C-alpha positions in Angstrom: 165.6 -19.5 14.8 165.4 -19.1 18.8 168.2 -19.8 20.9 167.4 -22.2 24.1 166.7 -18.9 26.1 165.9 -16.3 23.2 162.5 -15.4 21.3 160.0 -17.1 19.5 161.6 -18.4 15.9 160.4 -16.9 12.7 158.1 -19.3 10.8 158.4 -18.0 7.3 155.0 -16.4 7.6 153.4 -19.9 7.7 150.8 -20.6 10.6 152.1 -24.2 12.6 149.4 -25.6 14.3 150.6 -28.5 16.3 148.2 -31.5 16.8 146.9 -31.7 20.4 148.5 -35.2 20.5 151.9 -34.1 19.6 152.0 -31.4 22.2 150.7 -33.7 24.9 153.6 -36.3 23.8 156.0 -33.3 24.1 154.9 -32.5 27.5 155.1 -36.0 28.5 158.8 -36.2 27.1 159.5 -32.8 29.0 158.1 -33.9 32.3 160.3 -36.9 32.3 163.5 -34.9 31.6 162.7 -32.4 34.2 161.7 -35.0 36.6 165.2 -37.1 36.1 167.4 -34.2 35.9 166.0 -31.0 37.6 164.5 -27.9 35.8 167.8 -25.9 36.0 169.9 -28.7 34.9 167.4 -29.4 31.9 168.0 -27.7 28.6 165.4 -27.0 25.6 167.9 -29.0 23.6 167.9 -32.2 26.1 164.1 -31.9 25.8 164.1 -31.8 21.9 166.7 -34.5 21.5 164.4 -36.7 23.6 161.6 -36.0 21.5 163.5 -36.7 18.5 163.5 -33.0 17.0 165.5 -29.9 16.7 165.7 -27.5 19.6 164.2 -24.8 17.8 161.5 -26.6 16.5 160.3 -27.1 20.2 159.3 -23.4 20.0 156.5 -23.9 17.6 154.7 -25.4 20.1 156.0 -23.7 23.5 156.8 -20.0 24.2 159.9 -21.4 26.7 161.4 -23.8 28.9 159.2 -22.0 31.6 156.4 -22.2 29.8 156.6 -25.9 29.5 156.8 -26.5 33.0 154.4 -24.5 33.5 151.8 -26.1 31.6 152.9 -29.4 32.9 152.1 -28.3 36.6 149.2 -26.6 36.2 147.7 -29.3 33.9 148.5 -31.8 36.9 147.0 -29.6 39.5 143.9 -28.9 37.6 143.0 -32.4 37.1 144.0 -33.1 40.9 141.8 -30.7 42.0 138.9 -31.9 40.0 139.5 -35.2 41.7 139.7 -33.3 45.2 136.8 -31.2 44.9 134.4 -34.1 43.8 135.3 -35.8 47.0 135.2 -32.7 49.1 131.7 -32.1 47.8 130.6 -35.9 48.4 129.1 -35.5 51.8 131.4 -38.6 53.1 132.4 -39.0 56.7 136.0 -37.9 57.6 137.4 -41.5 57.4 135.7 -41.9 54.3 136.9 -38.5 52.7 140.3 -39.5 53.8 140.1 -42.7 52.1 138.8 -41.3 48.9 141.5 -38.5 48.9 144.5 -40.9 49.4 142.9 -42.8 46.6 142.6 -39.8 44.5 146.2 -38.9 45.5 147.5 -42.4 44.0 145.4 -41.9 41.0 147.0 -38.7 40.3 150.6 -40.1 40.7 149.5 -43.1 38.4 148.5 -40.6 35.8 151.1 -37.9 36.4 154.2 -39.4 38.2 156.7 -37.0 36.5 154.6 -34.2 37.3 154.2 -35.2 41.0 158.1 -35.8 41.2 158.7 -32.2 39.6 156.0 -30.3 41.8 158.2 -32.0 45.2 161.5 -31.1 43.9 160.8 -27.9 42.4 157.6 -25.9 44.0 159.3 -24.6 46.9 161.4 -22.1 44.6 158.9 -22.2 41.9 156.5 -20.4 44.0 158.6 -17.1 44.8 158.0 -16.4 41.2 154.8 -14.6 39.6 153.9 -17.0 37.0 153.7 -20.2 39.5 152.0 -18.3 42.0 149.2 -20.8 41.8 151.7 -23.4 43.6 151.0 -21.4 46.7 147.3 -21.2 46.7 147.0 -24.9 45.9 149.3 -25.5 49.0 147.0 -23.5 51.0 143.9 -25.2 49.6 145.6 -28.4 49.8 146.1 -28.1 53.8 142.8 -26.7 54.5 141.1 -29.5 53.1 143.4 -32.3 54.6 143.6 -30.4 57.9 139.9 -29.7 57.9 139.1 -33.5 57.7 141.6 -34.6 60.2 139.8 -32.0 62.5 136.2 -32.9 61.9 137.3 -36.4 62.6 138.5 -36.0 65.6 135.3 -34.0 66.8 133.3 -36.6 65.6 135.4 -39.2 67.7 136.3 -41.3 64.2 139.8 -40.4 65.1 141.8 -40.5 68.2 141.5 -37.3 70.4 145.3 -37.2 71.0 146.6 -36.8 67.6 148.9 -34.3 66.7 146.8 -32.9 63.8 149.3 -31.0 61.6 151.9 -33.7 62.3 149.3 -36.0 60.9 148.7 -34.0 58.2 152.3 -34.0 57.4 153.0 -37.6 57.7 149.9 -38.7 55.6 150.9 -35.8 52.9 154.6 -36.9 52.6 154.1 -40.9 52.8 151.8 -40.3 50.0 153.4 -38.2 47.3 156.7 -39.6 47.8 155.5 -42.8 46.2 156.1 -40.7 42.9 159.8 -41.6 43.8 159.2 -45.5 43.0 156.1 -46.0 41.5 155.8 -47.2 37.7 152.6 -47.2 35.8 151.6 -50.6 34.9 153.3 -52.4 37.5 151.9 -55.4 39.6 149.4 -53.3 41.7 147.0 -50.5 40.3 146.8 -47.2 42.1 143.8 -48.3 44.0 145.2 -51.7 45.4 148.3 -49.3 46.8 145.9 -46.8 48.2 143.9 -49.9 49.8 147.3 -51.1 51.3 148.6 -47.8 52.5 144.9 -46.8 54.5 145.0 -50.0 55.9 148.4 -49.5 57.5 147.7 -46.0 58.4 144.3 -46.2 59.8 144.4 -49.6 61.3 148.1 -50.1 61.9 150.4 -53.2 61.0 150.6 -54.8 64.3 148.4 -57.9 65.1 146.1 -56.9 67.7 145.4 -59.2 70.9 
């Protein structure tokens, strides 16, 4: 049987075919543990304990702790970009594109809150590893999409000409994704309602106008 950081366990010549539902359940459990404790501090035994199984049994589903994290992050980003690409291909105006991207972001936080939290905490050092090279590519693509939309809005006089585009991008990015630290699915407000309130504050301000 494999230790927490060892090789694949022997299966006594029996083929083990984990169900997709069970695999998703284990990934969700692992994501919550990683988000709460951090990747380095989390052991396979801890994940298995939370899932109600033996640590060695977890390796019938995944090749390693790193493999679990890889699947959590890659699945989240794949879904995120399906939504973002659809928005960017829709031919919307700059303001409408920003609104749609923000709304899609909050929907992803609703669906993958733990994965977003992990990404925020771990992506900087994980991106240095070859297996997680796609994190760098995704970040570059993300930045290009948002900066390009903001620049397009300034050029079209939809957004103020005195905006520092990169500073605005960082503000919007950080204030959206930090919601993963407090948002809980099934709460009082839907992700769409949170996005609407957020966009109202960012695009229209919070002060009463004369």
